[in-house]
C-alpha positions in Angstrom: -31.6 15.1 31.6 -33.1 14.4 28.2 -30.2 16.0 26.4 -27.6 13.7 28.0 -28.3 10.7 25.7 -28.0 13.0 22.7 -24.7 14.2 23.9 -23.5 10.6 24.5 -24.7 9.6 21.0 -22.8 12.5 19.5 -19.7 11.6 21.4 -19.9 7.9 20.3 -20.5 9.0 16.7 -17.6 11.3 16.6 -15.3 8.9 18.5 -16.1 6.0 16.1 -15.4 8.3 13.1 -12.0 9.1 14.4 -11.2 5.5 15.1 -12.3 4.4 11.7 -10.0 7.0 10.0 -7.1 6.0 12.3 -7.5 2.4 11.1 -7.2 3.3 7.4 -4.5 1.4 5.6 -1.7 3.6 4.4 0.5 2.5 1.5 3.7 4.3 0.6 6.5 3.6 -1.9 10.2 3.4 -1.0 11.9 6.2 -3.0 15.5 4.9 -2.8 17.2 1.6 -1.9 17.9 1.7 1.8 18.4 -0.5 4.9 15.5 -1.8 7.0 16.1 -2.2 10.7 14.6 -4.2 13.6 14.2 -1.0 15.7 13.5 2.7 14.9 17.2 3.6 15.1 20.3 3.3 12.9 21.7 1.6 16.0 19.3 -1.3 15.5 20.2 -4.5 13.7 20.2 -4.2 9.9 17.8 -6.7 8.5 18.1 -6.2 4.7 18.1 -3.7 1.9 14.8 -2.8 0.3 14.8 -1.7 -3.3 13.6 1.6 -4.7 9.9 1.7 -5.8 8.8 -1.1 -3.5 5.4 -0.6 -2.0 5.0 -0.9 1.8 2.2 -0.6 4.3 2.9 1.9 7.1 1.9 0.3 10.4 3.3 2.7 12.9 5.1 6.1 12.8 7.5 7.2 15.5 9.8 10.2 15.4 11.1 10.1 11.9 10.7 6.4 11.5 7.9 4.1 10.2 7.3 0.5 10.9 6.4 -1.0 7.6 5.0 -4.3 6.2 6.0 -5.7 2.8 4.1 -7.9 0.4 5.3 -11.0 2.2 4.1 -9.8 5.6 7.6 -9.0 7.0 7.8 -6.1 9.4 10.8 -3.7 9.7 11.6 -0.1 10.5 12.6 2.5 7.8 13.5 6.1 8.0 10.5 8.2 6.9 12.7 10.2 4.5 12.8 7.1 2.3 9.0 6.9 1.9 7.3 8.8 -0.9 3.6 9.6 -1.4 3.8 7.7 -4.7 1.5 4.7 -4.7 2.8 1.5 -6.3 1.7 -2.1 -6.1 3.6 -5.3 -6.6 2.6 -8.4 -8.5 2.1 -11.4 -6.2 0.8 -13.9 -8.7 3.2 -15.8 -10.9 1.9 -13.8 -13.8 -0.7 -11.0 -13.8 -2.8 -10.2 -16.8 -3.3 -6.5 -17.4 -6.4 -5.9 -19.5 -7.6 -2.9 -21.5 -10.9 -2.8 -19.5 -11.9 -4.1 -16.1 -13.3 -7.3 -17.7 -11.8 -10.8 -18.0 -12.9 -10.9 -21.7 -11.1 -7.6 -22.5 -8.0 -7.7 -24.6 -4.6 -8.2 -22.9 -2.4 -5.0 -22.7 0.5 -6.8 -21.1 1.5 -9.5 -18.6 3.6 -8.8 -15.6 5.6 -11.4 -13.7 5.8 -11.9 -10.0 7.5 -9.0 -8.1 7.1 -6.5 -10.9 6.2 -3.1 -9.5 3.3 -1.1 -11.1 2.0 2.3 -10.4 -1.4 2.3 -8.7 -3.8 4.5 -10.7 -7.3 3.9 -9.2 -9.7 1.3 -7.8 -12.3 0.0 -10.3 -15.5 -1.9 -9.7 -15.6 -5.7 -9.5 -12.3 -6.4 -7.9 -10.1 -4.6 -10.5 -7.3 -2.1 -10.0 -6.1 0.3 -12.8 -2.3 0.2 -13.0 0.4 1.7 -15.1 3.8 0.1 -16.1 6.9 2.3 -16.0 7.0 2.2 -19.8 3.6 3.9 -19.9 1.3 1.0 -20.7 -1.8 1.0 -18.5 -4.8 -1.2 -17.9 -6.7 -3.2 -15.3 -5.5 -6.1 -13.2 -7.4 -8.3 -10.8 -6.9 -7.2 -7.2 -6.0 -10.8 -6.1 -2.9 -10.7 -8.4 -1.2 -7.7 -6.7 -0.5 -6.3 -3.3 -0.4 -2.7 -2.0 -3.7 -1.1 -2.8 
């Protein structure tokens, strides 16, 4: 009888670990312009066309389809073949300052306007994200100026 509580503790520990990993946010990038649907089928209503390189959050996966959320919070279905492992972010501020170092006093590398897509490189301490522009310039942007990380 003494071992039962240990077994229960182990069960709850393992179960909580699995649920935590299942709740991890997954971001993907659209690899080619395609139609988004209101249901996981090409027979569903066409909602709009999403452009290539747009970051999306995968909410649900179902038989070759993913329900995704965009930077504005909209939900729609996309065929999984249009999602890549590439990780991009999108500027949500009117203008995002990309700095040489993760510091507000660091020199400005470039500015990116709203809706510009940047490649996610890595998280940095203090609320910064390292990003790279498609022309190769890279630096650090405040996390509150972008979406998709």
